[in-house]
Steps between C-alpha positions, in 0.01 A plus 500: 500500500506855641220608263277222635561615858416859407183390319403275788553774755292740287218244484525451877475876551184508289355204696569671832365831374177339375452290814542805723255702295252212488506492881458878518200475268345214698568203272597169659844408363453135604198468271570308179310758296723776634805303390355459151412870500861585584613291200257687272631836623864397464437373148325823401783706649796304360343464155434874477142455385360842425153373421441259786250231416432317821369180335810475279722540806308221676546284192876559500524427873297182454745381235795590722359323808321223307167578669166565333405860424168448674671392824738798494223749424267349760764497774605859428138615502439322834813652650403852399141448619633406843703822531486676836291799394582700813873478423437572132298813580760616752811447284380533139575872466849465651583206276359606162452877544130474411192485718357160584210382288350153468548547125870417548447179698509271196794299364541699179489840672734394781742351247527836327541684831774264620688512168492880520624478858789277390585737214514790746721315749741295283 
């Protein structure tokens, strides 16, 4: 029973951490795609994938949530395309320690950046 509470609190900490950083980056946390994106990042982080294959992560999340891969991928892509670019440009360097570039504003690239961020903070 205590182990479940510890695991749950750890997962809650990761959720809060990701939500806060999504807001800092300019992602809308109420967007369904952002929620799916958070699940992809958490799966990549907790599974310790060293070679992150974004499509495989989407497939695993689709099985977990019982939603089609296409819907998950489409919603994540829409969420990231609607990012607040002004916030992203302003906060990208502080968050990821690299200069902002549109090259990084894609699901696969952001997944890698957020997994690295989680590895550095937890």
